[in-house]
C-alpha positions, 0 to 999 in steps of 0.5 A, a space after each residue: 580897430 583901435 577901440 579892440 586893441 584899447 579894450 584888450 589892453 585894459 582888460 588883458 584877462 578877458 577873452 575876446 569872442 567874436 559873435 558873427 551875424 548869420 548874414 556873414 556865414 549864409 552862403 553856398 557852402 564856402 570854406 571861409 566868409 568875408 566879415 567885417 568888425 562892426 563894433 566891440 564892447 565888453 559884455 557878458 555872455 551865456 552859451 547854452 543849447 548851441 546859443 549865445 546869449 549876451 546880457 546887454 540884450 535887455 539884461 539877458 531877457 532873451 535867455 529867460 524867454 528861451 528858458 521859459 519856452 523850453 520849460 514850457 515844452 518840457 512840461 507839455 511833453 511830460 503831460 503835466 498840468 502847470 499853470 503860467 505861474 509855475 512855469 515861470 518859477 521853474 523858468 526864472 530859478 534856471 535863469 537865476 542859476 546862470 553864471 554869465 561871463 564877462 568878455 569882450 565881445 566882437 561884433 562882426 558883420 557882412 563885408 560890403 
């Protein structure tokens, strides 16, 4: 908890974003969920399509992979005959336009 307080005091303009591991909220429909703070850090996030991507996860490459899959699917649905190079170029163009948001990430795990 001391680490979180220090991060907030040192970075008062940054939003605190709790990221909750899925195992915390997968249950029988309860209104509240128990969890515990695992760690906290300054990182960058991007929210897209109902998901939160974190920069420190391989420099955001999970987002690039997601955009690649989405671009490939849209190409397929449009019956385009695009090469992997064309798909990668379109996905990278979208990825490079992303505005990452610097925040304090609060990682929340299952309360054991």
